[in-house]
N, C-alpha and C positions, 0 to 999 in steps of 0.2 A: 292211505293210498300211497304206495311207494312210487308208482309210475303209471302212466297211461299207455298201455300197449294195444288196446282195442277201443274203438269208438263206434257207437251205433247212432246214426242220424235217422230220425224219423220225422214225419210231418206232424204238425200240431192240430190238424183237423182232418177228418176222414176224406179219402180220395173222392168220394161221391160228390162232395161239395167243395173240393179244393181246386180252385182255378190256377193255383201256382205250384202244382205238384212238381213240375220240372225243376224248380229252384232248389229242392232238396238234393237233387242229383249234382247241382253245381257245388253245394256245400260238401257233399261226399267227395266230389272230385278234388276239392281243396285239401281235405284231410288225407286222401290217398296220395296226393303229391307230396305231402309232408311225411306220412307214416308208412306208405306202401299199400298196395291193394288188399293184402290179406288182413290188414289191421282195421279195416273199415267195412261196416255193413250199412245199408240204407234200406228203408222200408216205409210203407204206409203206417199211419197211426193204428189201423185195424190189426196189423200184424206185429206191432212193435213189442208187445209184452212177450209173445212167443219167441221172437227173434232174440230179444235180450236174454231170456232164459237159456236159449241154445248157444248163443255166441259169447255170453259172459263178458260184456264190455265193462271197462272201468268208468267210462263216460257215456251217458245217454244224453244226446243233444236233440231236444224237441224244437223243431224249426217251423216257423210260419205264423199263422193266426189262431189265437185261442178263443175267438169270439163265438164260435158255434156252440149251441147248447148241447150238442152230442160229442163235444170234445172232452173226453174224460181221461184222467192221468193216474188214477189210483193204482192200477195194476203196475205201471212203470215205477211209481213211488215205492210200492211194496217190494219190487225186485231190488231197487237201489238200497232200501233199508236192510234187506237180508244179505246183500252181497257187499255192501260198503261202497257201491258205485256212486258217482256224482250224477244227480239229475239236474241238467241245465236246460234253460229255455232261451231260444234266440227268436225274438218277435220281430217280424218284418213290416208290420203295419202301424207302428207308433208314428205320430200320436193319434191317428185317425180312429183307432180302436182302444185307446188308452183305458177307458172306463171298464173294460172287461179284464184287466190284468189281475183283478181280485181273485180270479179263478186259479191262478198259478202261485200266488203269494204263499199259501200254506204248504205247497209241495216242492217248490223250487229250491235247490241248494244255491244256485247262482242264476242270475238273469242277465241276458244281453239284449239290448234294444238297438234297433236300427237308427233311432233318433236321439241326438245328444241332449236336447232340451227336455225330452221326456224322462231321461235317466234321473234327473234331479227331483222328479216328482213321485218316484216309486217309494212305497213304504215297505222296503225290504233292505236288509243290511248289505247285500252283495249284488249290486247292479252296475253294469258296465256298458259303455257305448261301443258297438261294433256295426258300422254301416255295411250295407250289402256291397257287392262287387261285380266282377265280370268273370266269365268262364273262358279260358284260353281255347278250350276244345270247341266250344259252340259259338263264340262271339268274335274270335280273331279272323280278320280278313287281310290279305296282302293289299297294300295301298293301290288304288286304281286311279291313274291319271285322268281317264275319260269318265265323265259324269253323265248320268241320264237326266238329271234335274238340278235346278239351282238350290231349292229350299225344300226340305222334307220335315214333316212332323207326324208322329203316330201316337195316338192316345185318345182317351175318352174326352168328349167335349164337356168338361166341367165348366161352370160359369166363368171362372177366372180366365180359362183358356179361350173361351168364346170371346170375352171382352178384349183380351189382348190381341187376338187376331183382327177383331174389328178395328181396334185402335191403330193397328199397323197395316191395314188394308191398302192405304194410299202409298205407303213406303214399299209395298210389295207389287205395285203396279208394274206390268211389263216384265215380271220375274216368273220363271217357270216354277210354280209352287205346287207341291203335292201334300195334302193333309188327309190322313186316313184315321178311321176310328169310329166309335159308336157315339150316338147322342149329339151329333152336330146338327145345328138348326138348318133347315132347308134354305133360308135366305142368306146363308154365309157361303158365297160362291167359291171361296178358297178351299173349303173342306167338303169331303164326301163321306157318307156313312158306309164305310167299307172296312170290315175287320181284316187285319193282316196277321197271319200265323206268326207267332213269336220266332219260329225257326227261320223265317224269311227276313226278319228285321235287320240282322247284320248286313245282309246284301243290299237292302235299301239304304242303310247308313253309308256303306262303302261306295255306293253309286250316286251319292248326293254331294253336291258341292258344300252345302251347309245343312246341318241338322239343328233345328230349333230345340232348345231345352227349356220347357215351360213346366214349372212345378204344379202339383195337384193341391187343390183346396176343396176337399170333400170329406167331411167327418161322418163316420158311422156311429161312433160312441166316444165323444170327446167333450162332453158337456161339463164335466167336473171342474177342469182347469182351463178349458178352451185353449189348448196349447197350439202354438204355431209349429211349423215343421221346418226347421232350418237346415237339416241334413239332406243333401241331394239323394234322389232315388236311384235305384240300380241302373236305369237306362243311361244315366250320366257316365257310368263306368263302362257299360256295354257298348255305347256308341263310340267312346274313345278307343276301346279295344278293336272295334270294327274298322277304324280308320276313316273318320269323317272330321270335318271342322265343326265344332259345336259353337253355336251362338246362344248363350244362356241369358235369359231375362233375370236381372239381378234383384233378388228380394232379401239378401243377407250376405254376409261375408264368409260363411263357413266354407264356401267353395274353395277359398284360398288354402284350406287345409288339405285339399285333395288334388287340385290342379292350380298351376301358377299362370294367371293371365299375363303377368309381366314377362314371363319366360316363353310366351307364345304357345302354351298348352291348350288354351281355351279362349274364346272371345266372349266378352260380356257386353250387354246393352241394356239401357233403361229408357230408351225413347225410340220412336219410329225413325227419326233421322239417323241415329247412331246405327240402328240395324241396317238401314239402307247403305250407309257408308261402308260397313263391313262387307255387305254383299257385293257392292261395286268394286271394292278393293280386291276381293277374292276372284271375281270374274276376270279382272285385268292382270292378275299376278299368279300364274300357276306355281311359280317357285315358292311363293308365300303359302299357298295352299299345302304344298308338299311338306313345307317346314312345320306348319301347325299340326298336320296329320301325324307326322313322325314324332313330334314332341308329345302330343297327347297320347298316342299309342304307347310310346316308351314309358310314360308315367304310369299308364294303366298296367302294363306288363310288370313294372317294377314294384308297384305299391298297392294295386287294387285287384289282384286275383283272389280267388277264394282260398288259395294256399296261404296268402298273407293273412287273411281273416282267420283261417284255422290256427295258424301260429299264435295269433293274438288270443284266441279263445283258450287254447291249451295253456298258455302262460298264465292267464287269469285263474283257470281251474287248478293248476298246480300250486299257485300262490295260495289259493283258498285251502287246498288240501293240506298244506304244511302247517296251517294254524288251527286245524280241527283235530 
């Protein structure tokens, strides 16, 4: 492979069961920003083999979750073997679905995982860490000085999140808090079971003084090594792009690789008292709010767009190609 002039991005699971189909468009957006519109195609898994045959890409990037029993990649592998193209996978649900990666090990030329710790446990010679990111087109919002609420969080009520909100309930007393999502218990007055369209989330972030950043602990297939998940999820980057102050519950230090708390790009907390101090400080200091919003958004624009992720993937693929 002398060069990569065309890239085909497709989902790793069929659209009928793919709740994250929109994410593949963000990935394609990144490659288009780097290579131009004509160099990139994006499709469902169902149409992927046909699109590859017609478009003749040098790189087929299968993005998403491979857990589904109906996710089959033999047709794409056959295309890549015939054409000399590279078949790459970018999995976005490590380590929660880590035990299902056996499905792609025999067919993948190169694997990208969203989780740094999971990378070290793959039994494959070419595995690299590429976290998710943010879409400038969909997630960017101009900073809003006026806020509609003090504290916002959106996500599924996983047990660790429920416990964290319960632990911080007293610290959030007298604060305008809005927590949305599914599976929140009825006795947690801070939260309500109300789903929010992902397209609206950037507006909620931008109109919130503080957005809580609480990681997920919910494994679907992670029994083999029981891996922790140190890498922040995509909403860390999306919220920063939307222009909010993030208060992140600290469970590890990898966040320092993406945002610098010491430079005022994000706020960290590990106790109810610390969270309340952050909130009170921000309520009293609009200039500080504006500074943190600007710093976090600038970092997201500089380092965490899908164009930056596309550049990283292309560099790894070309490095692989030069030694094969």
